[in-house]
N, C-alpha and C positions, 0 to 999 in steps of 0.2 A: 264445441264450446271450450273443451280443454285446450285445443290448439290455439284458439283466440286468446285464452288466458296466458298460455305460455309465451305467445308472441308479445303480449303487453308487458309481461314480466321481463323479457329479454330487452325490450325497448327501454323499460325503466332502468335496468342495470346500465345500459349503454349511456343513457342520459345522465344518470347519477355519476357514472365514471367520468364523463366529459366535464360535468360541473366541478367534480372534485379536482380534476386535472387543471381546470381553469383557475380555481381558487388556490390550488397548491403551487401554481407557476411562480408567483412572487416569492413564496417560501423557499422553493428550490433555488431560485436565483439568489436568495439571501444566504442560503447555505454555502454556495460556491463563492470563492474569492474573486472579486471583480478586479480585473487588470486595468488600472487607471494610467493612461498615457498622459504624462505631465510635461508641458513645454515651458522651459524657463523664459519668462516674459514679464519682468517687473512692470507695474506693481501687482500683476495678476497671479504670478507664480514665481517664487524664487526661494533659495535656500538661506536659512539663517546661519549663524556662526558655527553651529554644531552640525549642520547638514540636514536639518529638518525643513520640510516644505511649508511655506506660508505665502500669504497673498490674498487678494480679493477672491479669485476663483477657487483657490485651495480651501479657504475658510468656508466658502459656500458649499463646496463638495463635501467637506467633513461634516457639516451640519445636515446636509441632505442624506448622506450615507448613514448617519446616526439615526435619523428618523425612519429610514427604510430598513434599518437593521442589517446593513451590508458590511461584510468583511472585504477588505480591499488591500491591494499593494500598489505602490507607485512604480511606474516604469518611465524613466526619463527618455524623452524623444526630441529629435530635431524638428523644428517647425516645417522644414522643407519636406520631410518624409512622414510627418504625423498622419496625414489623411490616408496615405497608402498603408501605413501600419494598422490603422483602424479597419480599412477595407479588407485587408488580409487576415483579420482576426487575431493579430498579435496583441492588441489591446481591445478593451470593451468600450471605453469612453475617453474622450480627449478633454483635458482640463488645462487651462492657462489663458493666455491672451489670444484666444481663438476668435477672430472677427468673422462675421457672417458676410461673405463676399459672393458675387455672382459665380466666380470660378469654383469656390468650395461647395456651394449649395447644389451644384450639379452632381456631386459625387457622394456627399454625406448629408445626414440630417442634423438639425440643431434643435436644442431645447428652446424654451422661451428665453429671450435675452435677459441677462441679469445686470447689464451695464451698457449705457449708451453715452457716447461722447462724440465730439467733432473731430474731424481730421485736422492735423497740424502740418504746416509747411515750415520746414527747417531751412533757414538761410544763414549765411555767414554774418556775424554781428559786426557792426560798425566798419563797413568796407572802406570808409574814408581814412581809417588808420593806416591803410597800406598804400596810400596815394603816392608817396615819395618812391617807394619801391616799384610801384606800377609804372610811374613816369620813367624811371631809370631803365627798367626792363624794356619799355617801348623805344626809348631813344637809342638804345644800343642793340636793338633787334635787327636782324638781317633785312627785314622788309623796310624798316625806316631808313636804314643806311643806304639801301638800294634806291629808295625814293629820292633822298637828298642828293645822292651821287648822280642820278640821272638828270636832276634839275640843274646841278652845277655844270655838267657837261654841256647841256643845252645853252646855258647862259654864256659859257666860254665860246662856244661855236658862233653864236649870234654876235658876241662882242668882237671876235676876230674878223668876222665877215664885214661888219660895219666899219671897222678900223681900216681894213684893206681897201674898201671902196672909197672911203672918205680921204684917206691919206694919199691915195693915187690921184684923187681929184683936187688936191691942193688945199684941203680944209685944214687950216692951221690949228683948229681945236683938237684934231687927232694927230698927235705927234708921229712923224714917220719912224721914229726910233721904236724898234720892236718892243723893248721892255716897257717903256712909258706909254706908247701908243696902245699896245695890247691891253694893258691894265685899264687905261681909260675906256677902251671899247667894252671891256667886261663890266666896268662900273656903269657905263651908259646902258647896257642891256638890262642890268638889274634895276636901274632907276626907271627906265621906260616901262618895264613889266609891272612894277609896283605902283606906277603912277606918280612917282616923286618928281618927275620932270627933269629934263637935261637938255643941253644944247642940241638943236635939231640938225640933222644932216643937210648938206647943201646940194649934193648930187641927186639926180632923179632916182637912180637905183637905190641910193641910201634912204631917200624919202619913202619910197615904196616899201622897203624893208621895215622902216620905222612904223609905218601905218599898220602893216600886217602884224608886226610884233606887239603893238599896243593891244590890238584885238585878241591876239593869241595869248597875251599875258593875262587877260581877264579870265579866260578859260583855264589856263594853267594854274593860276593862283587859286581859283575855286576848287579845281581838282586836287591840288596839293593839300589844301585845308581839309577837304572831305576825307582824303586818304589818311591824314594824320589823326583826324577825329575817330575814324574807324579803328585804327590801330590802338588808340588810347582806350576806347570803350571795350574793345575785344580783350584787352589785357586787364581791364579793371571793371569786372562784373558787368557784362554786356547789358543786362537788363535787371533792374532792381525789382524784386517781387514784393508787392504790397498786398495782393489778394489773389484769389484763385484765377481771376481773369488774366493776370500777368503770366500764368504758367504756360500759356500758348506761345510765349516769346522766348522761352528758356529751355534748357536741358533739365529734365526732372528725374531724379532718382526715386525708386520705389522698391519695396520688398517684393521679390518675385512671387507671383500668384496672388497678389492682394488687390490693388486698385489700378492695375494697368489699363483695363478697359475704360474706366471712368476718366482717367487722365488723358488717354488718347482721344476720347470724345471731346475733351476740352481743346484739343489741338496741340497738346504738349508733345515734345520730343522725349519719349520715355526710355529710361535706362534701368532695367531691372537689376537688382542686386541679390546675391545669394543669401545674405544676412544683413542685419541692421548695422553691425560694425563696419562692414564693407561699404555700405551705402553712405554712412556718415563720413568715412575716410575719403571717399571720392568727392564728397561735397567740400571738405576742408582743403583738398588738393586742387580744387577748381575744375575737376572733370565733369561735375554737374553744378547747376546753379541753385537747385532746391532739392529737398528730400521730403517726400510726403508719406505720412502714416498716422496712426491714431495719436492724438496729442499727448495723453498721459505717458505712453510708452516712449514717444519721441523725447519728451521732457526728461524722462529718467535716463535714457541712454546718452543723450547729448550732454547732460550734466556729468555723467559718469566717465564718458570717453573723451569729451572735448569741453571741459568745464569752462564756461565764460566765453566760448567762441561762437556759439550758435544761438540765433534768435528763433522763436517759434511764433508763427502767425496762424491764428485759428481760421479754419474754413467754415464759416457759419452756415453755409448752404448744404453741407454734406456731413451726415452723421455716420458713425460706425457703431455697430451693435456687437456685443460679445456674448457668447453662449457656450454651453458644453456641446461637443460633437459626438454623434453616435452613428452607427451603421444604418443604412437605409432599411426601413421597416422593422427596426428593433422594437419589440414590445415594451422594453424598459423605458422608452421615451415618455410614455404617458405618466407613469407614477413619478418619474424624475421631474417632469414638467410641473406637476402639482407642488412638489417640495420647493422647487426654484421660485415659483410664484409666491408661495406662502412666506418664504424667508425674505425675499426681496421687498415684500410689502410690510414686513414687520419693523418695529422701531429699532431693533437690534442691527438691522442692515445699515442704517445710517452711521452707527458707531463703527462698523467695519470700514465703510468708506472714509470716515474721518481719520481712522487709524492709518490707512495706507495712502490717502490722497491729500490729507490736511485741508479738506474743504472748509 
C-alpha cells in the first residue's frame, strides 16, 4: 500500500512539473530577448530619418511583441540570406516584406498572413517616346546595313547581266556605253523587282531572265520587308505586355527565390536578379521586357529608383501573401499566430494600411 502511494506521489510530481514547465515556457521565452531579423522592404519595413524601423510588418511585430510581453532587438538582414539566417538560429523570426512562396515554404514556417496583394508587372512606360531613337538605331545597325548592301549587290548584278545581254543583241533601249547602259540596267532591275514596269528585253535570254527576276522579286521584296520588320521590333520592345498571358512572349525579370516557378509555368523566359535594384536596372536597360513582384513593393522601388519611367500592370489572377517567418516546428508560432489574427482583424489595422499605402 505504501509502495502504491509513493508511486502515485512520484507520478503526481512528474505531472505537476511537466504542466509547470508547459505553462512556464512562454514566460521563459518572454524573459529572453528575441532576435528579430528585419529585411528592408518598403512599405513593410524601412528606416525613418533617424534610423528607427517602421512599416506595415514592423508595426504589426511591435504590437504583437507588446501583447506577448517580449523583449527584442532588431538584426538587419539581406533578403537573399534571411531564410538561411533563421535556419541557422542567428535570428528567431523574420519581419519585413516576406512573401509566402513555394520555394520558401519548403524550408521555413510562416504565421497567418497579415497582408495579401496581387503581383505587379513592371514595364517601361510609353515606349513610343523612344521611337525615333529606335529607328535610327535600327537603320544604322550592322544587320540592317548588311541586308541593304546584299540587296544592292544583287540589283547591280542583275542589271549588268541584262544590259550585257541586251546591248549585245542590238537593243537600242540598252545603251552600249558602259556608264549609261549599266545605270539603265540597274534601274531596270529595280523597276522589275518592285513591279513598277520597264521596257521588256527583246532577246530570248533577256526575256527568260526578266521572267525569273519578276518572280524572284516577289520573294525578295517579302523577305526584305519581313527582315526589316524583325529588326525594328527587336530594337523597339519586341512584345508589349498587357497582362500575364503576354509574359510567355518576353524576357521576364524576377527576384531570385520568389516567383520563378510560377513564371516558368506560364512559359516565360525567366531571368532572376539578386535584388530589386538590379532587376529594375535590367528592365530600364532593355535586358528584360518585364519585371514581376508584389505590386506595392514594385510601386515603391520603381518610383524611388526610376521615377516616371515604369508602368505597373496588376496580375489579377495571382495573389501574394505576406507573413512573419519562423523556424520549422517553433512553438512560438501558435501564440504569435493568435496575435497576428487579432490585430489584423481589429479596426486599428486599417489605419496602419492607410498610413503606409494610402488606400
